[in-house]
N, C-alpha and C positions, 0 to 999 in steps of 0.2 A: 504494500500500500504506500501511496505517496504521502510523505509527511510535509506539511506546509512549513517552510522556514519563515521567519518573520519577514524576510526580504520579499517574499511572494505576496505579502499582505499590502494593501494600499498604504501609501506612505503615512497618511493621516492617523493610522492606528498605532504608530510608534509613539510611546510615551517619552517625551524628551527628558523626563526626570529620572527614568529608570537607570540610565547608564552610570550616573554618579553613585547611586545606592549600590549598584552591582560592583563597580570598581572598588568601593570602600567596604565590600563584604558586609554591608549593613551595620558597620561599626560606628557608633556615635563619635568615638575619638577620631577616627579617620575622616568622618564627614566634617567634624569641626575643623580639623586640620586643613581640609580643602577650602573651606570658607575663609579661614585665617590667611592661608597663602594668597588667595585671590585678593583680599583687601590690602594685605601688606605690600604685595607687588604693585598693586594699582597706586597706592599712596606714594611708593618709592618713585614710580614713573612720573607721577604728577609733580612731585617735589622737584625732580630733575628738570622737567619741562618748564615749570613756573620760575625756577631760579636761573634758567639758562639766559645768557646775555642777549640772546635774540628772541626772547619771549615776546610775541606780538601783541599780547593783551588777552582779555577774557573772551570766551566764546559766548557772546551775548545771545540770550533767548529773545529773538526779535518779536515773536508772537506775544509772549508774556509782557515784554516791554511796551508793546502797543496797548495791550489790555490795561496795564497800570496807568499809562498816560491818559487813556480814555476815561478811567475812573476818576482821575484828577480834573480833567477838562473835557467833558463830553463834546463830541463833534457831530456835525450834521450826519455824515455817512458813518454809520456805526460799524466798527470793525468787529468781526466775529471769528471765533476759532471754529473751523469746520472739521476738525479731526475728532471724530466720535469713537469712543472706546467702550469695551465691556471688560471689566476687571473684577477680581475678588480682592478686596482690601482687608487687611488686618488693621484696625484702628488702635492706636496706643492707649493703654490705661492711663488714668490720671497721673500716677507718679512718673511715668515716662514723659508725658506732656510737660510736667513741671521741670524735669531735667532738660528737655529741649529749650524751654523758655530761659533757663539759666545759661545755656550754651549760646543761644542767640544774643543774649545780653553781653556775654563775653566777647563776641565777634563784632558787635555793632560799632564799637569805637575805632576798630582798625579797618572796617569795611562799611562806612556809613551809607553807601548808596546801594548796597546789595538788597535784594528782595527776600524778606523772611517769610516762610510759609506760615500762614495763620495757624494757631494751635488746633483749631477745629478741622483744618484741612489735612493734618498729618496722617500718613498712612504708609504701610508697607504693601506693595503690590505683590501679594502672595501668589496670585495666578493671573496672567494676562490671557484673556480668552480671545479677544479680537482688538486690533488697534488701527487707528487712522482710517476708519471706514465712513460711509455715509450714515446719516441719522436713520434712514430707512433700514439699512442692513443691520445696524446695531439693535434697533427696536424689534426687528424680526427675530434675531437670535435671543434676545432677552425674553421675548414672549414665548419662544419655544422652550426655553429652560424653565420658565414659570409653569407652563402648561403640563410638561411631562413630569413635574415633581423634582427635577434635578436641582433647581435653584434652592429649594428648601433643604435638600440633603447637603448641598455645598455650604450654605451659611451656618448650618448647625453641626458641621462635621467635627470641629474641635471639641469632642466630648471627653469624658474622663478617660476613655481608652485611646483617644487620639489627642493627647494633651502635650503639644510641643512647647518647649521652653527655649527662650533666647537669653544669652548672657554676654558679658564682656564687651560693653559698648565702647566704641571709639569713633572719632570723626573721620570720615573718608572725604576726600576732596579731589577736584580736578579743575580745569579751567572754566567749567560751566557752572558747577554747583557744589554744595556741601551736604553731607548726609550723616546721620547718626547710624552707624552700622553695628550689627550684633552677630554673634555666632550661635549656631545650634548648641545646646548644652550637652555636656558629656560628664555626668556624675559630679558636677560641682555641688557644693552645699546649697541648700534652698533657703529662701528668705521667708520662712513661715512666720507669720506675725503672731507668734505666741499661742495660736489656737491648737497647735498639735506639737508633739515631740518629734515629728518626722523631720529629721535633718537631711535625709536622703530623698532623692526624687528619682523616679524611674525615667531615665532619659533614652530608653531604647527606641522610643518613637520620636524621631527627630523632626525638626522643621522641614528638612528635605523630604522625609517620608510623607509629611503632610502635603507638601506641594505635589508630590508624585500621585498621592491618592486623590487629590482634588482634580488633577489633570485626567486621571483615569475615569472619574465620574463624568467629566465633560465629554471625553471621547466616547464613553458608553452611550451617551445621549445622541450620538451621531453628528455632533457639531465638531468640526475640525478645530484644532488649536492653532492660533497664530502666535504662539508664545515665542516672541523674539527673545524674551527675557528669561533664559533658563540658567544663567550663570549662578555660581554658588555665592549668593549675596542676600542678606536680609537687612535692608536699609530704609530709613525714613529720610526723604529729602527735607532739609530744614532751611535751605537758602539757595537762591539762584542769582547769577550775575545778569543784570538787565542794562548795565551801562558801564562805560570805562570811567565815568566821573569819580573823582576822588583818587584815581590811580594814574592820573596824567601829570606830567611835568610841563609847565608852560602851556597847558591845554593841548599838547600834541603827543610827545613821546611818553611811553609807559614809564612811570616812576618806579624804578627797581626797588628803592628803599621801602615804598609802600607795600609792594608785593612781598618782600622779605618779611616785613613786619607782620603781615597776615599769616604767612606760612609759619613763622615763629610762634604766633599766638595759637594756631591750630595744634602745633606740636606740644606747646605748654598745656593746652587743654587735655591732650591725650595722655600726658604724664599724670595730670590730676585725675582723669577718669580711671586710670589703672590703680592709682593709690587709693581712691575713695570708693570706687564702685565695682572693682573686681574682687572676687573672693581671694583672700590671701594678700590683698593689697596692704601697703604699710599702715593705712589708717583704719583698717577694718578687721573684723573677725567674721568667719563664715561668709554669708551672702548679704550685702546691703540691699535694701528694698529696691532702690533705683537701679541696681545692677541686674535686675531680672525682669523678664517680660514673659508671662505665660500666655500664649496665643489663645484667645477666647476667654480670658480672665474676667473682663467686665461685660463684654458683649461678644456674640459670635462674629463670624465674618460678615462682610458687607458686599453684596453684589451691587456694583455701581456701573451706570451707563451714561454715555453722553460725553461732553467736553470736559473730561476728567483729568487732563494733563497736570493740573496743579492742585489736585486733591478735591476739586469741586465735583461737578457731575451730579447725577441724580441717583439717590439711593433707591434701588429697585426692591431690595429685601435685606433685612438685617437679622442675624441669628441671635 
């Protein structure tokens, strides 16, 4: 009898998150290491690029820049973002929002013109279902997921058996944006707030397992996945560059000293995060509350559609 190899199946059936779980032999330690390597390498590359003598300036988000301008001074011809998306978001719990607010405050004086994500817009894109499509296409996909019951399964998926935990926050950055990034937990202590003696947490079900399982649910519904975003990263964008203002010398050339000051501030923040919010940091015992985010802690996931590039969009369903 002929056995179907996965390559004989239509391409859409391949779950893009399977490979990493397989490569890591489903080990939380190895999965965490892959996420750590990804963000460490990326920050190192960004640092080199930003501090290079030929650094041309920030990659300005033109669409966001126009939207911000318009909110300050409305014009006759309204500018609209036409990129419609369908995503599953994890919204941060209150203590993580508080941490982000502290970090935004730390960055503000060295990057006064940067755009800061409003706290209510903060999110991790846990699964991208479709991106940059027309409104009609996105509405049809959302309707299908609601109708066949998949949407409800997705937003309520992080139950006690699928409780993924994120730890070890640091700031990730590049020439476009800054994000607070986390790693899937691997047997670090847990920040139980006195209600239980449980100092250990079962981390065998990682954040990457969660992403894989959510992708599988979507694929099962017959909707293809347009997940461009399958890299090993769990990050909340907290700021984006929308202007070179404040980083120019004599209004023209990029002011190297200003860029250096910002990079140094980010690195200083990352030292602070390790000391204060990582387990085993010099200022902590066990796990500080702000060093841990359990996905689904305060609310389930959110199915979000529309012009959601900056954390807005329309909430279709919340778990």
